[in-house]
N, C-alpha and C positions, 0 to 999 in steps of 0.2 A: 608155197610153205612147208619147209620141213618140218614133218609130224604131225600134217593133218590128217585125220582120218578120215572121217566123214564131217557131213553137216546134218544138223539134230532138227529134227523139226519145230522145236521153236525158234527158230532162227540162228542160235549159236551155233560153234562150230568145237570138235576138237582138237586142240594142239599139244603134242609130245602126254598125251593121256591127260589133257585138264581140259577143264570145259569153259568153252571162251563166249561168256554170256554177249547179249546184244547190249546195245547202250542203254535202253529202258531199265533190263537185266541188272547192268551194273548202275546204275542212282539208286534204285529200288534196294540194291543191296548196301549201299553206303547209305541211304537214309536209315533203315534198319538199325542201326551201330552208331548213327551220328557224327560220322565221318566223310560228308559230302566234298568233293575235291573244291569247289567252288565257295565252300562255309570254312576254309582250311584257313585263308585269309584273317581272321577273327583273331589268330594267334602272334600276327604280327600288330593288330590293333591293341590288344593286352599289354604286349612286348614297350609299343610306345608311352602308353599310359603309365606305365610303371617307370620307366625313364624319367618322362616330364614330372611325376609325381616327384622321385628324387632330385630334380633340379628345382622348384616349387619351396623344398625343405632349404635346401642349398642359400636358395634365393629371399625367404624368411629369415635365413639364419643373418644371413648377410645385415638385414636392414635393423634385428634386434641387434647388431652387434655393434651398428653404425648410433644408434638411439641409445643404448647405453654406454658406449664412449661420449655420446655429448653432454647425458645425465650427469657422468662425473666430472666431467669439463665446467657444468655449468653448478653444479652440486644440487639436482635434482632428485626425486626418488625414483628407486631404480624399478624397474616393469617386467624383470627377468631376477628371481631371487638367487642370491650367491650361492646357496648351497646347490640352486640345479645347474649352476653356470659351473660346478666343481663337479657336479657330478656327470657331467657331461664331457667334461675333459680328463677324466679318469678314462672314458671307455676313448678317448680320443689319443691323446698324448703319447703312451707307453709303447716302446721298439722292442724288439728282439734283443737281449743279450748281444754284444759283439761279437762274442765267441761263435755263435749261431749265424746273426745275420751276414758276417764277411764269409760265409760259406754258401748259403742261401742267393747273396747278391750275385754272385758268378753265374746267373741262370734266371734271377729274379728278381728285380729291385723291389725291395718288402718296404720299406717306409714306416710310417708311425701305425699304430694300431686305427685310428679311425677309419683312415681309407679302405683298409684290408677290411674294418668290420662292413663296409658299406657293400665293395666286392663279393663278398661271402654271401650275402642278402641277396646279391642281384644273383649269383651262381644258384642260390639254394630256390630264388625264383624259377629262372630259368628250366633247371633240374625239374621242379615239381610241376611246372609249367607245361612240360616237353612230356614225362614220363608216368604222372599221375592217373593218366586214363587210359586203362588195361588195351586197349585195342592198338596194337603193336602196326601186326600186318595184315593184310589184305588176302583172301584167299587166291590163289595165281590166276591173273586177268581180271582182277576185278578193281583192280584200280591201282595206284599208287600206295605204297604203305602209309597208314595215317600216322606211323612216327616219323616217316622221313619229309611228310608234311607239317607238321607241328613244328620240328627243328627247322625246316627252311623257312617260315615264315618268321620264327625269332629270329634267325640269322640274320635276315633278310632288313630285318624292321631296325637291329643295332647297328646297320650299317651307314647309315647319316651319321650317328654319334660318336663312331669311333673314327671319323674321316675329320668331323668338327674337331674332337678332342687332340688331334696330333696337329692341328694347325695353330702358329702363333697370337695369330689375331682370329678371334673367333666369336660368333655369338655368347657362347655356354659363358666364357671370360668374363664378357662386359654383363652378362645375366647376372651372377654368381661372386665375381668378385675375385675371382681367384687368375694368375697368372698363370701362363703357359709351360710353366717346369712343376708348380704344383699338380697341374690337370695329367702330366704324364703316367702318373701311375694309378688313371682309370681308362688312359688311350691304353696303357699295357694291359689291365685286367678286361677290358669289355673286347680289345681283340683277341684276346684267349677265348672269350662267351663265343666267337663268331666263330671260331677255329673247332670248338670243340663241339656247337651246334651244327657245323659245315659237315665236321667227319661221323656222325649222328646221322645224318642226312643220306649221306654219300653211302656208308655201311650198309644204311636199312635199304638203299632203293638196291643195290648188287644185289644182299640177300633177295630180293625182291624178286629179280631179275633173271637171279642161277634158278630159281624154282618154276619157273617160269618156260627158258628157253638158254642153249649154251648162251653164254655172256657174250661169249664173240660176235655173234650174230647181230645181238643186238646194238653194242658199241660201232660198229661198224655202219651200220646203219644210220643213226638216228645223229643228229647233231648233237641233241641235247646231253648225250653220252660226252664224248669228247670237249663240246663248249663247256661242261662242269667240270669235267678235269684238269683243262686248262686253267680256269677259276681257281678252282683248290689248291694245285700248285705253285700259284700266285699269293696264295692268301698266305700258304705256309711257309712260303719265302719271307713274307711279309712278317709274319709270327715273329718264326726261328730268328731270322736277320736281327730282329730288333733288341733280342736277347742280350745282356750284359757284357756277356763275351766275347762277341762278336759285334757289337756296335762297337766298343772302348778299342778294339782294335783295327779299325775298319775307318773308324768316324766317318770325312767326307765322303769315302766310298760308300759306306753302309747309305748313309744319307741318298745319295744319286741312285742307290739301289733300289732302295726303301720306292723312292716316288718313282724310278721304272716300275716295278711290281705294281704298287697300288692303280699306276693305268692300266695292265695288263688285267688285273682282278675287274676291275672296276666293265673294262671291254669285255672279259669273255664272260661276265656274269651277266653284263646285260645283254649279250646276244644270247646268250644261256635261256634266261626268260625271257626274251623278248615278246610284249604283245599278251602274258599268258599272268590274267589277273593281274594283280597290284605289283607286278614285278617293275613294271614303267616308271609309277610312280615314284618307288623308293629309290630307283637309281636316277630319277629328275632331280628330287630333293634332297638327295647326295650331293650332286656335282652343282645345285644351286647353293645349298649350304657353303661347301668346300671353296665355290668359286667365288662366293660371295665375301671369305674369309682371305682368300687369294686376292682381289679385289682391292679388299681395306690395304690390306697388305703392301700392295705395290702402290698405290696411291701413298701409302704413309712414306715408303722410301722415296718416291720421287720427289713429295715435301722437303724430308728431310736432306734427299743429297744433290736433288737437281737445284733447289730453289736456294740451298746454302750448303756450298760445297763446302765442305768438309776439309783441313789440312792437321797433320800432327807433326808432333815436336817430341823427339825421343831425346832421354837423357840416361845416364847411368846413377844410380843411387843406393850405396850401400849394398849393393847388388842384386838391387831391383833396376829394373826399368821402369821409368817414368814416362807416361803419354799422357801429354794435354792439348786438348784438339776445343779449341773455342767454338761456340755453339750460342742459337738460341733457345734448343729444345729444354724442355723443364721436364726435372724428373723430382722423385721423392727417395729419401735415405734408407741405403738399402736394395736400389733396384740396379740392373743387370743390362746392359746393351752388348750385341755382336759388332762386331769391328771386321773389317776386310780390308787388308792391307795392299794395295794397289801393285808394292812394289818388291811385297814379301809372300810368295806364295799367293797370289790374286785367285785360287779359285778354291781357298779356306776362309772362315768363317766364324769367329772364337769370341765366345761370350767373355765378358771382364764384368768383376764389380766393381760400378762406379764409387770412387772413396772419395768424392767431392761433393759440395752441393751448390743449388742452382742460386743464383740471388745476391751472389758476390762478384765485383765488376772484378775482369782479366786482371792482370800484370800489365797489358798496356794501355791501360787505361779506359779500355772498350766496356759497354755496357752487355756484353755479351756472357754468359755465363760460360763457365771452363770444366768442360769433361776431364777427368783426371783418374788415371789407370796406375797401379803397381803393379806389373808383371814380376812374376820369380823366374828366374831362368832355370829354365832343367833343359830336355831335349825337345827336337823337332822343331815346332814352329818356333816360342820362346828362344829356342837356343839361335834361330835365326834370326827373331829380333833383337836380340841382345848383342851380338853380333853386329846389326846394322847399327844401334846405338853406341855401340863404341869406333865404328872405323868414318861415322858421320859426325858434322859439326852438330852440337845442339840445337843452332838458329835454325836449321835446315826445316822444310814441311813438305812433309808426306801427305799424298790424297789420300782417302781414307773411305769407304762407304758405312756408313752406319744404319744399322738397323735395331729398334729401340726408340725409348727404353721399355722393358717391361720387370714386372716385379709386383709387391702388394704395394695398391695403390688406391685403398680403400681410405676412409675417416679413422679408421682406430689405428691412431698411431701412439707410440709410446707417450707422447705429451700426456696423455689422458691417464695416467697413473702416477700415483703419489713416490712412488722411490720403483727405480728400474737398475737390475742387475744385470750387467753386458760382459758376455764369455766369449772369448777370442780365443780360437786354436789355430795357431799357424798364419795363413793370409787371410784367417778368417777376422782377422785387423781390419780389414779392409772393408769390411762389411758392418760391423760396427763403430767404427771411427766415422761416417757421415750422421750416423745416429746420435751418438754422443752431441756431433758439434748441430746438430737438429734442436737436442735436446735443452743444449747451450744458448742457444738459440730464444726456443720459447720460452725460456726461464728471462731472460734479457726485457722478452718482449710481452713478457706476461700473457701468451698466448697458450698455453697448457699449466698442468695442477704439480706437474713433476716438481722435488723439491730433492730428492736424493739419489747422487748416483753411484753406485760400486763398477768400477773396471777392473775384470780378469784378464788378464793376458799368458798366455803359453805357449810358447815358441823355443824349439830347438835353438834358436840363435840370436845374439841381441840384434841380428843385423833385421830380422824383419821388423821389431820395437820400432829401430831407429828411423825407418822407411814413412813411419805416419807420425814419429813423435813430435812435429813441428804443431800438427794440429791436432794431436791430443792436450800438448799444452795448452794451445791458444783455447779452445773448450773449456780445460778446468780453468785456468784464467777468470772467462765470460760467466761463468759455474760459480766462482766464488765472488766474484764480482757484484752477481745477482742476487748474493743471500743464501746460494743452494749450495749443498754437501756434495763432495766429489773424491773419490778414494781408489787410487790403485794399486793390484797386487800384480807384481809381473812375476812369470813365474819360467825359467831357462830350465829345458828339460835336456839340451842337448853336450852340456858341460861333463868332462869325464872326472871331474873333481870327485866324484860317489859320496859327495856330500847333500845327500836327496834330504829337502826340507830345512836345509840351512839359511839363516836370514844372513845376507850379507850387510858389511856397512856400505853407508854412502862413500865414504874413502876409499874404497876398492872398487867403484863402479860407477867414479865421475862419467864416463862416457857415455852410459846409457840416458843421461838426462841432460837438459841443458843448463839445467842450475842444481845447486843443491836440495836434494829431498822434492825434484816435483813430480817426479813419478813415485811416491812413496818407496814401499822395499821390493829389493829384488831378493827372489829365492830362487833358487838350486833345489828342481826337482816337480813333480806335476802336482797341479791343483787337485784338492776334493771335492770334484765339483758337487755332489753329495750333499757334503756336509755343508759347500757352502749355502748352498737353496736351502739344507732345510734350517739352517741360523740365518737366512732372510726371513724364511717364514716364521718364524718363532720370537723374531724381535723388530720385523716392521709392523707398521700398522698401515692401515688405509689400504689401497690398489696396487698391488706390485705387478712388477713384468718383468722378463726373463728374456732378452735376446738371445742366441748363441747363435756360432758359423764355427763349423772346422771340421777336422775329418769324423769320419762314421764313428770311431769309439768316443770321440769327446761330445758329439751332439747325442748319441747314446745315451751317456751318462747324465747329460743334461735333462733330455727330455725323460726321462724314468724321473730322476729327482723331482721334476717338478710335477708330475704325475704321482708320486707317493706325498709331494705336500697337500695336493686337492683333498686326500683322505683325512690330514690333520683338520685341514679347513668344517670339511663335512664332519669329523669328530667334535668340532669346536674348540681343538688342541691350541691353531694357530694364531699368530693374535693378526697378522692380513686378514684382510676382507676376502681378496680374490689373489691368482697367479695366473698369468697370464703368462703363455709361452710365444715366440716367435724364432722360426727355428730357421737355416738354411743351410744346406752343405752342398757340396764340391760338387760340380759335376751330376751327371742324371744317369 
């Protein structure tokens, strides 16, 4: 071996001017510093317990939310004080100002404050867990650096969680009652923590190796090094390729590359740490949990598409493509589903918000439910779909593959609130329309406590409102017949009249509504979201909910306004006891 001078009388040797101890000497050195190699696995256990504690908090919160919803409907005493709920929502609902968020979202999907607080706590935990112990490096040839061992096991322990969080159907969603799209912010955050700890591990190992012998000798001679670098390369692509700036550009290509990189990462990592302490156990747990999610997804897909062969009908409606699919599936208002059109770009699967409700007979008289989507014609896939709808007869049926439905599925529906404010920006109308229909149904069937609904629609052009108008008017008539109250406020922002804020007369806007005054006033200009939310907090009594869907700027205004309303509740200035926010945004 290059650099060996002589063998010492103690049994060790000299390499490159450094004493190389015997195994007994090395173990004694590590034990004296509390950094034995075999004990480093405890850092993985601590990380797992930390993650399980977070999941337990979310699980308890889910059941408290369900119990609270039940107590509201049944008018029994609450087990959670309203002011405590308001305090928690102050820490959860706020978002960065749109001017900042639009820049940050290029490289990081920032989301609301609540998930980011949890991720910051996780970053703080992993950093302290790794760095607080001051023994970072070992004397050359006295074993792996403790810093590398600590970071190695923290990263390894997080791997099962990041794989589960990335699956559409997974155990975490079922345990905490949060759909896959809302978990993506945690998938992104945990992936960053793994990259962070993996880089700490790699850099500290390289520093230690270079202090012992020429690094090239160590890299060429040991499979642990080249397999580790290969796993790190795949991991870096997994993280960088998932950033919004690349993901939105590549779409399906990014998804396929993501899957390929994930397979490479697990394969090289398994080889890198094969039979070393608990590495095999973590790899098996990862594959088992991810395999369970994949199997569940496959079974759902088979049941959905093999037993019930779905056919879609396409029709043009006010500049949109209306997609109708008879089905035996069930869903809740506001859920979405992935659709693969086998005759149009069959290798692409696109998510669409379901704008209909289950439980009504289909147009042909069958008892099947009807999935209905309204697709705005833009570029890419939607343009191809629009061309097909224009060229083919409306009666033609096209084979499709459905994946879903996904979305909010808990018992805490908006039926359990006395008053509801629905806010829709642009195509967000397809999200709030089925929610409105569900509230109308609950008033008719007396299965909820909601009696008052205000609907605020904001769109560039009237075509967006026309596309859902029949369903809106139907819900309106049902609510009024059931003794409820409903008001519509339609804001048109794309007109070039320059008369922002002007309330137009019904005579000049007869084409917007089916009958005189049915959708209320038409306002040219953007709605004052903050003012609308604040006025409801100060005038509505009882329990209030806000549901919002729209562009990021629209969603940010509503989220921050509801967060400010929580302060009014805490100070006793609001008339409402509680204000809940349910929000959806476009894409991820």
